[in-house]
N, C-alpha and C positions, 0 to 999 in steps of 0.2 A: 264650671264650678265657680261659686261666688268667692270674692276676695275676702280676706280677714279684715274687719274694720277695727281700727285702733283709735284711741283718743289722742289728742295732740300731746298730752303729757307722756303717754307711752311711746309715741313716735319720737319725741325728743330724747328719751332715754336710749332708744335703739340707735338714733343718730350718733349719740355720744359714744356708745359701745362700738359702733362701726368705724369710728374715726381712725383708730390705729390699725384696722384690718387692711390687708393687701387684697387686690382682686384675685378671685379664684377661678373665674370664668371670663373668657374673652370672646366677644362676638366680632368676627372678621367682616370682610367685604361681602360675603355671601348672605349675611343677615341671620335671621333666626331659623336655623336648620334643625331637623330632628335630633341631630347629635348634640347641638348646643343645649336644646331643651333637656335632653337626657343627662348631660353633665351638670346642668343647673339643678335638676332634681336630685342627683346624687350629692351635690354640694350642700343643698338645703337639708337633706337627711343627715349628713355628717356634721354640719356646723350650725344650722339654724339661721344664723345671720350671715349674709354673704354680700360681697361687693362684686359687681360685674363691670368690666370695661368694654365699651363699644368703640370700635375703631372708625366707624363712619362719621362723616361731618354733618349729616342732615339731622337737625334737631327734631323735626316732626317724626322722622323714622325712628329715632331713639325713644321718643315718647310712646309711639305705637308699640315698639318692642317691649318697653317697660310695662305697659298696660296688658299686653298679650301674655307676657311671662307671668305676671301676678295672677291673671285670670286663669291661665292654663294650669299653673302649679298650685293653685289655692294658697297663695302667699300674700303677705301684706306689703304693699309698696311703701318703703320708708322714705327714700330720698332719691331725687334725680338731679345731680349737680354736674354740669359739664358733660363729660363722657362717662361718668360713673353712675351706676344704678345700684341701689341698696335694697335688698329684699329680705324679709324675715318670715319664717314659718316655724311653729313649735316643733321641736324634734320629737320623733316617735319614741315611745318607750322601748328600751333595749331589753330583749328577753335573754336572760342568762341561764344557760343550761347547766344543771348541777350534775356532775359526773361522780357517781359513788366510788368508782375505782381509783379516782385521782387522789394522790397523796400530797402532803405538804412539800413544797419545793425548798430549795436552799435559801437560807436567810443570811444576810451579812450583819455582823455585830461589830461595834467598835469597843475595844477594851483599853482602858486607861491603866497603865502600870506606873505607880508612883515610885519615885526614887527614895532610897533609904536616907539620903541626905536631903535636908530641907532646902527649898529655894530653887530647885531645878524643875524644869518642865516635865510633866509626866509623858511617858512614851505611849503613843497612840498606835494600836495594832488592830487591823481589821481581820476578822476571822469569819470564815464561811461555815455555817452549821447546816448539815444536811438533814433530811427528814427523820432519820433514825438516830440522830444525835441530839445532845442537849449541852448547854453551856453551864459549867459548874461555877461555884462562887469564886474560885481563884482564877477564873478566866480559862480554865482547861475544858477541852471538849471530851465529853463522855458518850460512849456509844450505848444505845439501848441494849439491855441484856435480852437474850432470846427467852421466849416464854417457856416456863417450866412445864413439862408434861407430867401428868399424874402417873405414878408407878402402878396404881391399881387399874387405871384405864388401859394401860399398855399391856397388861398381863392377860393372857387368854387361858381360862381354866379348862 
């Protein structure tokens, strides 16, 4: 697969973004094994921009690994500095399944209760509201009332 080609300006932006990242993949003395390639693939899918640390001392071998990883995983080589390699690949779109049976989960609200005397700090209280409840104006929790059933529909003639 061909590598992704980037302009120097794009590469510069990715280098700046990768500056604070920690290495997520380490290549040991065995070199580029299938397990390392698989981990790198998973990291690229999860993060998009990753740092790889190579523990070997041979610079030519590191350059070969860098080119091979970029080519094999269809990623853009961003930077090779010392024993660190930086790769980027756009993250795949995540498909979110919508479950019809799923209800709203609990939500946490912060309620401020002001003092009757002025000048004091308001009391902050955190309240958890469940799916069948609502928060009233006074900070009280109200439960949803059960749905009323029709008298006429319940009657059998």
